[in-house]
Structure formats: C-alpha cells, structure tokens
C-alpha positions in Angstrom: 27.2 93.5 123.3 30.3 92.3 125.1 31.1 88.7 125.0 33.5 87.6 127.5 35.6 84.4 127.8 36.1 82.6 131.0 37.9 79.5 132.3 35.6 77.5 134.7 37.2 77.0 138.1 35.5 73.8 138.4 36.0 71.7 135.1 39.0 74.1 133.7 37.2 74.2 130.4 36.8 77.6 128.5 33.3 79.0 128.0 31.9 82.4 126.5 29.1 84.3 127.8 27.1 87.2 126.1 26.1 90.2 128.0 23.3 92.5 126.8 25.2 95.5 127.9 28.4 96.8 129.5 26.3 98.0 132.6 24.7 94.7 133.3 27.5 92.4 133.5 26.4 89.0 134.7 28.0 86.3 137.0 29.6 83.7 134.6 27.9 80.2 134.6 29.9 77.3 132.9 28.2 76.1 129.9 29.8 72.7 130.4 29.3 71.9 134.2 26.8 74.5 135.3 29.1 75.9 138.1 28.8 79.5 138.8 31.9 81.7 138.6 35.3 81.4 136.6 38.1 83.3 135.6 38.0 85.8 133.0 40.6 85.0 130.2 41.9 87.1 127.3 39.9 86.4 124.1 41.8 85.6 121.2 41.8 88.3 118.4 41.7 87.6 114.9 42.5 90.1 112.2 40.9 89.6 108.8 43.5 90.6 105.9 42.7 90.4 102.3 45.0 88.5 99.9 46.3 91.6 98.6 47.4 92.6 102.2 49.1 89.4 102.5 50.7 89.4 99.1 52.0 92.9 99.6 54.0 91.8 102.5 55.6 88.8 100.7 59.1 89.6 99.5 59.7 90.1 95.7 60.8 86.9 93.8 64.1 88.4 92.9 65.0 88.9 96.4 64.4 85.4 97.4 67.8 84.0 96.7 67.4 81.2 99.4 64.4 79.8 97.5 65.0 76.6 95.2 61.8 75.3 93.8 63.5 72.1 92.9 64.5 71.4 96.5 61.7 70.0 98.5 63.2 71.3 101.8 63.0 74.9 100.3 59.6 74.7 99.4 58.7 73.4 102.8 60.4 76.6 104.2 58.6 78.9 101.9 55.2 77.2 102.8 56.0 77.3 106.4 56.9 81.1 106.3 53.6 81.8 104.4 51.6 79.7 107.2 53.3 81.7 109.9 52.7 85.2 108.0 49.0 84.4 107.9 48.7 82.8 111.3 46.3 80.2 110.0 46.2 76.6 111.0 46.9 74.3 108.0 45.4 71.0 109.3 46.6 67.5 109.3 47.0 67.3 105.4 49.0 70.4 105.4 51.2 69.3 108.3 51.7 66.0 106.4 52.8 67.8 103.3 55.3 69.9 105.1 56.7 66.8 106.9 57.0 64.9 103.5 58.8 68.1 102.0 61.2 68.3 104.9 62.1 64.7 104.4 63.1 65.6 101.0 60.3 63.9 99.2 59.3 65.4 95.9 55.4 66.0 95.7 53.2 66.6 93.0 52.7 70.2 92.0 48.9 70.1 92.4 49.5 69.0 96.2 51.5 72.4 96.9 48.9 74.5 95.0 46.1 72.8 97.2 48.0 73.8 100.4 45.3 75.9 102.1 46.6 79.1 103.7 43.3 80.6 104.6 43.5 83.3 102.2 
C-alpha cells in the first residue's frame, strides 16, 4: 500500500495520503483545508541502524588526536559529529548543551552522558 506525500497548492501545507493499491491512486485531498489536488513531493527516508552499526563507524579512540575531554569545545565538536553521523535531532536541551560547551563552559558529566542521540 503506497503512502504518498503532497504539498497542498492552496494552503501550502504537507499532507500524506494512503492508497489501497498502486493501480488505484486517488486524487489527493488536503487533510488540512480539504482542497483537492496538490503537488507530490519526495518523502523523507529514514534508515534504522543499530547501535553496533553506529559505533562501528566511529573512529578508534587512539586515532582521535584532536579530541580533548578536558576542553568543552572539543567535547562539543565530538558530540556534534556524533549528532551529524546519526542524523537525529537533539532537541532544545541538546542544542543548549552544545551552545554551553561551545562557549567554553564546563558541564556536569551526567549532562553529557544524558545527551540523546537516538541510539
């Protein structure tokens, strides 16, 4: 059963539409404003990786010569690389933590360990 995403030509909002089969694709109707029609858009693709897949792609500790655990900016760089590698949003709390580290603020170890990476 294909699910297609569209952008409404009237209200410009994105909506999804489930079709029962590939042979019977219906005209899209916006779920927000009810106007028929819309422009089909590319759906976001998400690939689920296990923590082992993620960790397997991380560099070995002995090769990370630019990482200094005593430097908040270095910790921020590492966390940002991990965030970018996972492709996960970290939310406002994670962004605030990165901003504090970027500013050179030493943070509690528990705060860094609680850093949510979607693993």
